[in-house]
A tleap script that builds the chain and sets N, CA, C and O, in Angstrom:
source leaprc.protein.ff14SB
mol = sequence {
  NMET VAL THR LEU THR ARG ILE SER ASP GLU
  SER VAL ASP PRO LEU ALA ARG ALA LEU ALA
  PRO PRO ALA ASP GLU THR PRO ASP HIE ARG
  ALA VAL ARG GLU ALA LYS GLU THR GLU ALA
  ARG ARG VAL SER GLU ARG ILE ASP GLU GLN
  ILE ARG LEU GLU LYS GLN ALA ASN SER ARG
  LYS LYS ASP PRO VAL LYS VAL LEU MET LEU
  GLY GLN ALA GLU SER GLY ALA SER ALA ILE
  PRO THR PRO VAL THR THR CASP
}
set mol.1.N position { 2.353 49.651 -62.651 }
set mol.1.CA position { 2.470 49.768 -61.515 }
set mol.1.C position { 1.669 49.220 -60.432 }
set mol.1.O position { 0.454 49.178 -60.621 }
set mol.2.N position { 2.126 48.801 -59.354 }
set mol.2.CA position { 1.198 47.823 -58.557 }
set mol.2.C position { 0.595 48.644 -57.404 }
set mol.2.O position { 1.293 49.572 -56.995 }
set mol.3.N position { -0.444 48.466 -56.896 }
set mol.3.CA position { -0.967 49.127 -55.841 }
set mol.3.C position { -1.236 48.157 -54.593 }
set mol.3.O position { -1.965 47.166 -54.621 }
set mol.4.N position { -0.428 48.685 -53.373 }
set mol.4.CA position { -0.314 47.550 -52.370 }
set mol.4.C position { -1.816 48.438 -51.724 }
set mol.4.O position { -2.231 49.593 -51.822 }
set mol.5.N position { -2.234 47.351 -51.140 }
set mol.5.CA position { -3.062 48.146 -49.658 }
set mol.5.C position { -2.883 47.238 -48.791 }
set mol.5.O position { -2.397 46.143 -49.073 }
set mol.6.N position { -3.240 47.569 -47.682 }
set mol.6.CA position { -3.167 47.510 -46.278 }
set mol.6.C position { -4.306 46.628 -45.859 }
set mol.6.O position { -5.443 47.060 -46.047 }
set mol.7.N position { -4.107 45.168 -45.186 }
set mol.7.CA position { -4.905 44.426 -44.958 }
set mol.7.C position { -5.214 44.811 -43.504 }
set mol.7.O position { -4.320 44.323 -42.813 }
set mol.8.N position { -6.128 45.500 -42.718 }
set mol.8.CA position { -6.350 44.539 -41.155 }
set mol.8.C position { -5.872 43.988 -40.406 }
set mol.8.O position { -6.140 42.853 -40.799 }
set mol.9.N position { -5.248 43.845 -39.439 }
set mol.9.CA position { -4.828 42.716 -38.699 }
set mol.9.C position { -6.136 42.082 -38.313 }
set mol.9.O position { -6.051 40.918 -37.923 }
set mol.10.N position { -7.048 42.501 -38.340 }
set mol.10.CA position { -8.292 41.479 -37.759 }
set mol.10.C position { -8.432 40.538 -38.981 }
set mol.10.O position { -8.560 39.324 -39.140 }
set mol.11.N position { -8.371 41.359 -39.578 }
set mol.11.CA position { -9.212 40.557 -40.426 }
set mol.11.C position { -8.236 39.193 -41.497 }
set mol.11.O position { -8.688 38.484 -42.396 }
set mol.12.N position { -6.738 39.255 -40.898 }
set mol.12.CA position { -5.915 38.378 -41.132 }
set mol.12.C position { -5.572 37.150 -40.179 }
set mol.12.O position { -4.996 36.068 -40.294 }
set mol.13.N position { -6.029 37.656 -39.473 }
set mol.13.CA position { -5.802 36.423 -38.040 }
set mol.13.C position { -7.363 35.916 -37.760 }
set mol.13.O position { -8.372 36.549 -37.450 }
set mol.14.N position { -7.118 34.456 -38.013 }
set mol.14.CA position { -8.779 33.919 -37.974 }
set mol.14.C position { -8.895 33.696 -36.618 }
set mol.14.O position { -9.998 33.607 -36.081 }
set mol.15.N position { -7.529 33.566 -35.829 }
set mol.15.CA position { -8.133 33.396 -34.316 }
set mol.15.C position { -9.062 34.652 -33.969 }
set mol.15.O position { -10.270 34.671 -33.733 }
set mol.16.N position { -8.388 35.409 -33.997 }
set mol.16.CA position { -9.365 36.838 -33.413 }
set mol.16.C position { -10.658 36.775 -34.045 }
set mol.16.O position { -11.587 37.238 -33.383 }
set mol.17.N position { -10.895 36.346 -35.076 }
set mol.17.CA position { -12.336 36.085 -35.642 }
set mol.17.C position { -13.161 35.253 -35.217 }
set mol.17.O position { -14.378 35.369 -35.357 }
set mol.18.N position { -12.661 34.436 -34.720 }
set mol.18.CA position { -13.109 33.162 -34.121 }
set mol.18.C position { -13.648 33.394 -32.732 }
set mol.18.O position { -14.797 33.143 -32.370 }
set mol.19.N position { -12.732 33.877 -32.036 }
set mol.19.CA position { -12.787 34.446 -30.537 }
set mol.19.C position { -13.897 35.616 -30.565 }
set mol.19.O position { -14.804 35.507 -29.740 }
set mol.20.N position { -13.915 36.826 -31.516 }
set mol.20.CA position { -14.447 37.894 -31.365 }
set mol.20.C position { -16.220 37.571 -30.954 }
set mol.20.O position { -16.689 36.468 -31.233 }
set mol.21.N position { -16.911 38.426 -30.421 }
set mol.21.CA position { -18.264 37.887 -30.080 }
set mol.21.C position { -19.070 38.678 -31.697 }
set mol.21.O position { -18.731 39.714 -32.269 }
set mol.22.N position { -20.270 37.636 -32.075 }
set mol.22.CA position { -20.997 38.029 -32.883 }
set mol.22.C position { -21.348 39.515 -33.161 }
set mol.22.O position { -21.643 40.207 -32.187 }
set mol.23.N position { -21.345 40.039 -34.332 }
set mol.23.CA position { -21.601 41.227 -34.268 }
set mol.23.C position { -23.284 41.751 -34.071 }
set mol.23.O position { -23.605 42.918 -33.847 }
set mol.24.N position { -24.244 40.595 -34.214 }
set mol.24.CA position { -25.484 41.102 -33.511 }
set mol.24.C position { -25.707 40.100 -32.265 }
set mol.24.O position { -26.433 39.110 -32.169 }
set mol.25.N position { -24.990 40.593 -31.515 }
set mol.25.CA position { -24.971 39.807 -30.366 }
set mol.25.C position { -26.002 40.546 -29.246 }
set mol.25.O position { -25.719 41.739 -29.134 }
set mol.26.N position { -26.995 40.170 -28.495 }
set mol.26.CA position { -27.966 40.535 -27.977 }
set mol.26.C position { -27.120 40.727 -26.399 }
set mol.26.O position { -26.013 40.303 -26.066 }
set mol.27.N position { -28.101 41.513 -25.645 }
set mol.27.CA position { -27.048 42.004 -24.275 }
set mol.27.C position { -27.592 40.256 -23.388 }
set mol.27.O position { -26.833 39.543 -22.732 }
set mol.28.N position { -28.551 40.083 -23.572 }
set mol.28.CA position { -28.938 38.668 -23.331 }
set mol.28.C position { -28.066 37.740 -23.205 }
set mol.28.O position { -27.687 37.221 -22.155 }
set mol.29.N position { -27.610 37.435 -24.670 }
set mol.29.CA position { -26.644 36.720 -25.464 }
set mol.29.C position { -25.276 36.600 -24.843 }
set mol.29.O position { -24.638 35.617 -24.465 }
set mol.30.N position { -24.958 38.179 -24.851 }
set mol.30.CA position { -23.395 38.482 -24.014 }
set mol.30.C position { -23.252 38.180 -22.488 }
set mol.30.O position { -22.131 38.002 -22.010 }
set mol.31.N position { -24.394 38.122 -21.710 }
set mol.31.CA position { -24.621 37.682 -20.279 }
set mol.31.C position { -24.399 36.140 -20.354 }
set mol.31.O position { -23.626 35.689 -19.509 }
set mol.32.N position { -24.909 35.334 -21.162 }
set mol.32.CA position { -24.804 33.955 -21.245 }
set mol.32.C position { -23.314 33.619 -21.804 }
set mol.32.O position { -22.686 32.679 -21.318 }
set mol.33.N position { -22.853 34.302 -22.687 }
set mol.33.CA position { -21.431 34.131 -23.476 }
set mol.33.C position { -20.629 34.376 -22.222 }
set mol.33.O position { -20.095 33.308 -21.927 }
set mol.34.N position { -20.357 35.187 -21.479 }
set mol.34.CA position { -19.865 36.010 -20.440 }
set mol.34.C position { -19.297 34.935 -19.244 }
set mol.34.O position { -18.195 34.598 -18.810 }
set mol.35.N position { -20.804 34.587 -18.962 }
set mol.35.CA position { -20.759 33.727 -17.680 }
set mol.35.C position { -20.248 32.321 -18.245 }
set mol.35.O position { -19.968 31.595 -17.291 }
set mol.36.N position { -20.011 31.628 -19.594 }
set mol.36.CA position { -19.454 30.469 -20.018 }
set mol.36.C position { -18.127 30.637 -20.265 }
set mol.36.O position { -17.433 29.621 -20.310 }
set mol.37.N position { -17.701 31.546 -20.410 }
set mol.37.CA position { -15.809 32.177 -20.644 }
set mol.37.C position { -15.373 32.486 -19.009 }
set mol.37.O position { -14.161 32.528 -18.804 }
set mol.38.N position { -16.166 32.677 -17.987 }
set mol.38.CA position { -15.781 32.775 -16.623 }
set mol.38.C position { -15.762 31.528 -16.326 }
set mol.38.O position { -14.773 31.325 -15.621 }
set mol.39.N position { -16.489 30.363 -16.543 }
set mol.39.CA position { -16.583 29.294 -15.847 }
set mol.39.C position { -16.118 28.457 -16.636 }
set mol.39.O position { -16.426 27.338 -16.227 }
set mol.40.N position { -15.325 28.392 -17.888 }
set mol.40.CA position { -14.249 28.161 -18.129 }
set mol.40.C position { -12.769 28.367 -18.034 }
set mol.40.O position { -11.850 27.571 -18.221 }
set mol.41.N position { -12.765 29.666 -17.687 }
set mol.41.CA position { -11.578 30.002 -17.025 }
set mol.41.C position { -11.432 29.579 -15.407 }
set mol.41.O position { -10.420 29.684 -14.714 }
set mol.42.N position { -12.278 29.252 -15.156 }
set mol.42.CA position { -12.314 28.803 -13.287 }
set mol.42.C position { -12.241 27.213 -14.025 }
set mol.42.O position { -11.699 26.646 -13.076 }
set mol.43.N position { -12.321 26.717 -14.497 }
set mol.43.CA position { -12.032 25.138 -14.698 }
set mol.43.C position { -10.705 25.525 -14.873 }
set mol.43.O position { -9.942 25.644 -13.914 }
set mol.44.N position { -10.305 25.774 -16.272 }
set mol.44.CA position { -9.155 25.827 -16.418 }
set mol.44.C position { -7.960 26.067 -15.289 }
set mol.44.O position { -6.949 25.372 -15.187 }
set mol.45.N position { -8.308 27.217 -14.461 }
set mol.45.CA position { -7.092 27.666 -13.413 }
set mol.45.C position { -7.285 26.401 -12.451 }
set mol.45.O position { -6.227 25.845 -12.157 }
set mol.46.N position { -8.419 25.864 -11.925 }
set mol.46.CA position { -8.490 24.809 -11.370 }
set mol.46.C position { -7.486 23.457 -11.772 }
set mol.46.O position { -6.758 22.915 -10.941 }
set mol.47.N position { -7.570 23.128 -12.873 }
set mol.47.CA position { -6.974 22.009 -13.674 }
set mol.47.C position { -5.511 22.387 -13.667 }
set mol.47.O position { -4.753 21.436 -13.474 }
set mol.48.N position { -4.768 23.958 -13.893 }
set mol.48.CA position { -3.430 24.388 -13.582 }
set mol.48.C position { -2.966 24.189 -12.563 }
set mol.48.O position { -1.826 23.736 -12.467 }
set mol.49.N position { -3.731 24.478 -11.500 }
set mol.49.CA position { -3.824 24.710 -9.868 }
set mol.49.C position { -3.096 22.494 -9.564 }
set mol.49.O position { -2.083 21.957 -9.116 }
set mol.50.N position { -3.882 22.226 -9.917 }
set mol.50.CA position { -3.954 20.523 -9.846 }
set mol.50.C position { -2.600 20.154 -10.152 }
set mol.50.O position { -1.777 19.682 -9.367 }
set mol.51.N position { -2.434 20.445 -11.501 }
set mol.51.CA position { -0.886 20.092 -12.307 }
set mol.51.C position { -0.085 20.262 -11.552 }
set mol.51.O position { 0.625 19.374 -11.079 }
set mol.52.N position { -0.008 22.154 -11.123 }
set mol.52.CA position { 1.348 22.097 -10.386 }
set mol.52.C position { 1.444 21.537 -8.949 }
set mol.52.O position { 2.541 21.171 -8.526 }
set mol.53.N position { 0.420 21.465 -8.243 }
set mol.53.CA position { 0.416 20.452 -6.989 }
set mol.53.C position { 0.800 19.010 -7.026 }
set mol.53.O position { 1.337 18.351 -6.136 }
set mol.54.N position { 0.361 18.579 -8.428 }
set mol.54.CA position { 1.266 17.030 -8.912 }
set mol.54.C position { 2.396 17.078 -8.740 }
set mol.54.O position { 3.008 16.441 -7.883 }
set mol.55.N position { 3.067 18.198 -9.899 }
set mol.55.CA position { 4.396 18.503 -9.841 }
set mol.55.C position { 4.996 18.488 -8.642 }
set mol.55.O position { 5.937 17.718 -8.449 }
set mol.56.N position { 4.524 19.371 -7.619 }
set mol.56.CA position { 5.331 19.589 -6.606 }
set mol.56.C position { 5.516 18.504 -5.975 }
set mol.56.O position { 6.568 18.267 -5.382 }
set mol.57.N position { 4.181 17.429 -6.032 }
set mol.57.CA position { 4.286 16.359 -4.788 }
set mol.57.C position { 5.393 15.146 -5.107 }
set mol.57.O position { 6.006 14.449 -4.297 }
set mol.58.N position { 5.450 15.133 -7.006 }
set mol.58.CA position { 6.252 13.923 -7.368 }
set mol.58.C position { 7.709 14.747 -7.546 }
set mol.58.O position { 8.673 14.034 -7.823 }
set mol.59.N position { 7.880 15.796 -7.447 }
set mol.59.CA position { 9.329 16.510 -7.102 }
set mol.59.C position { 9.747 16.091 -5.881 }
set mol.59.O position { 10.958 15.874 -5.839 }
set mol.60.N position { 9.126 15.898 -4.833 }
set mol.60.CA position { 9.493 15.705 -3.477 }
set mol.60.C position { 9.866 14.181 -3.179 }
set mol.60.O position { 10.361 13.652 -2.184 }
set mol.61.N position { 9.504 13.742 -4.236 }
set mol.61.CA position { 9.586 11.546 -4.443 }
set mol.61.C position { 10.875 11.583 -4.826 }
set mol.61.O position { 11.240 12.573 -5.461 }
set mol.62.N position { 11.722 10.648 -4.562 }
set mol.62.CA position { 12.877 10.265 -4.640 }
set mol.62.C position { 12.853 9.047 -5.223 }
set mol.62.O position { 12.253 8.114 -4.691 }
set mol.63.N position { 13.465 8.929 -6.313 }
set mol.63.CA position { 13.806 7.427 -6.964 }
set mol.63.C position { 14.872 6.657 -6.210 }
set mol.63.O position { 15.711 7.302 -5.581 }
set mol.64.N position { 14.910 5.301 -6.220 }
set mol.64.CA position { 15.941 4.570 -5.529 }
set mol.64.C position { 17.097 4.526 -6.537 }
set mol.64.O position { 16.953 4.274 -7.733 }
set mol.65.N position { 18.131 4.767 -5.993 }
set mol.65.CA position { 19.166 4.309 -6.720 }
set mol.65.C position { 19.784 2.858 -7.169 }
set mol.65.O position { 20.330 2.141 -6.330 }
set mol.66.N position { 19.687 2.542 -8.288 }
set mol.66.CA position { 20.081 1.497 -8.413 }
set mol.66.C position { 21.311 0.857 -8.566 }
set mol.66.O position { 22.045 1.436 -9.368 }
set mol.67.N position { 21.834 -0.281 -7.991 }
set mol.67.CA position { 23.282 -0.272 -7.810 }
set mol.67.C position { 23.687 -1.671 -8.066 }
set mol.67.O position { 23.400 -2.508 -7.211 }
set mol.68.N position { 24.510 -2.141 -9.461 }
set mol.68.CA position { 24.943 -3.163 -10.134 }
set mol.68.C position { 26.115 -3.849 -9.355 }
set mol.68.O position { 27.245 -3.481 -9.674 }
set mol.69.N position { 25.967 -5.022 -8.141 }
set mol.69.CA position { 26.846 -5.430 -7.362 }
set mol.69.C position { 27.673 -6.575 -7.936 }
set mol.69.O position { 27.149 -7.623 -7.557 }
set mol.70.N position { 28.752 -6.818 -8.695 }
set mol.70.CA position { 29.785 -7.643 -9.458 }
set mol.70.C position { 30.244 -8.656 -8.492 }
set mol.70.O position { 30.986 -8.036 -7.731 }
set mol.71.N position { 30.201 -9.730 -8.170 }
set mol.71.CA position { 30.816 -10.385 -7.844 }
set mol.71.C position { 30.418 -12.145 -7.229 }
set mol.71.O position { 29.254 -12.547 -7.203 }
set mol.72.N position { 31.377 -12.843 -6.864 }
set mol.72.CA position { 30.473 -14.307 -6.721 }
set mol.72.C position { 29.334 -14.429 -5.958 }
set mol.72.O position { 28.367 -15.090 -6.336 }
set mol.73.N position { 29.387 -13.737 -4.727 }
set mol.73.CA position { 28.509 -13.777 -4.047 }
set mol.73.C position { 26.846 -12.729 -3.488 }
set mol.73.O position { 25.838 -12.820 -2.786 }
set mol.74.N position { 27.595 -11.778 -4.450 }
set mol.74.CA position { 26.090 -10.565 -4.602 }
set mol.74.C position { 26.254 -10.419 -6.073 }
set mol.74.O position { 26.792 -9.357 -6.385 }
set mol.75.N position { 26.020 -10.989 -6.790 }
set mol.75.CA position { 25.767 -10.606 -8.248 }
set mol.75.C position { 24.088 -10.344 -8.307 }
set mol.75.O position { 23.335 -10.745 -7.419 }
set mol.76.N position { 23.761 -9.808 -9.176 }
set mol.76.CA position { 22.379 -9.233 -8.876 }
set mol.76.C position { 22.167 -7.675 -8.892 }
set mol.76.O position { 23.166 -7.011 -8.618 }
set mol.77.N position { 20.855 -6.915 -9.210 }
set mol.77.CA position { 20.676 -5.696 -9.012 }
set mol.77.C position { 20.152 -5.878 -7.754 }
set mol.77.O position { 19.555 -6.883 -7.366 }
set mol.78.N position { 20.430 -4.709 -7.020 }
set mol.78.CA position { 19.654 -4.045 -5.539 }
set mol.78.C position { 19.060 -2.592 -5.727 }
set mol.78.O position { 19.474 -1.831 -6.602 }
set mol.79.N position { 18.375 -2.372 -5.118 }
set mol.79.CA position { 17.986 -0.774 -5.085 }
set mol.79.C position { 17.991 -0.300 -3.165 }
set mol.79.O position { 17.376 -0.778 -2.211 }
set mol.80.N position { 18.976 0.812 -3.278 }
set mol.80.CA position { 19.002 1.057 -2.438 }
set mol.80.C position { 18.419 2.577 -2.625 }
set mol.80.O position { 18.546 3.393 -3.537 }
set mol.81.N position { 17.657 2.614 -1.248 }
set mol.81.CA position { 16.594 3.855 -0.915 }
set mol.81.C position { 17.519 5.074 -1.311 }
set mol.81.O position { 18.719 4.831 -1.446 }
set mol.82.N position { 17.149 6.126 -1.473 }
set mol.82.CA position { 18.170 7.627 -1.036 }
set mol.82.C position { 17.245 7.776 0.130 }
set mol.82.O position { 16.089 7.394 0.311 }
set mol.83.N position { 18.428 8.709 1.158 }
set mol.83.CA position { 17.872 9.132 2.330 }
set mol.83.C position { 16.824 10.165 2.199 }
set mol.83.O position { 16.901 11.007 1.304 }
set mol.84.N position { 16.235 10.153 2.710 }
set mol.84.CA position { 14.992 11.012 2.968 }
set mol.84.C position { 15.051 12.171 3.923 }
set mol.84.O position { 14.974 12.056 5.146 }
set mol.85.N position { 15.250 13.724 3.014 }
set mol.85.CA position { 15.136 14.857 3.648 }
set mol.85.C position { 14.294 15.752 3.827 }
set mol.85.O position { 13.459 16.039 2.969 }
set mol.86.N position { 14.385 16.355 5.012 }
set mol.86.CA position { 13.065 17.275 5.177 }
set mol.86.C position { 13.530 18.732 5.228 }
set mol.86.O position { 14.640 19.108 5.605 }
set mol.87.N position { 12.382 19.604 4.735 }
set mol.87.CA position { 12.700 20.704 3.916 }
set mol.87.C position { 12.134 21.698 4.932 }
set mol.87.O position { 12.161 22.906 4.695 }
savepdb mol mol.pdb
quit
């Protein structure tokens, strides 16, 4: 007969173990770790905001429409800018 034992979720998930604080962490070490985590979170949020603003600025820019005109006098490609709209 096979006996199955249940393994706790924490022991299976290596990411949870990697992110968990050390078992022998002192209050001073905990304060330093939490301060570093807070600073890292602030930097990450600032980067996310910068990316969001860049995407927003780029979405307002319209690329020119390229038209290929065929004919004797007007052969070649031309770029005609799209009209600018204000929101």
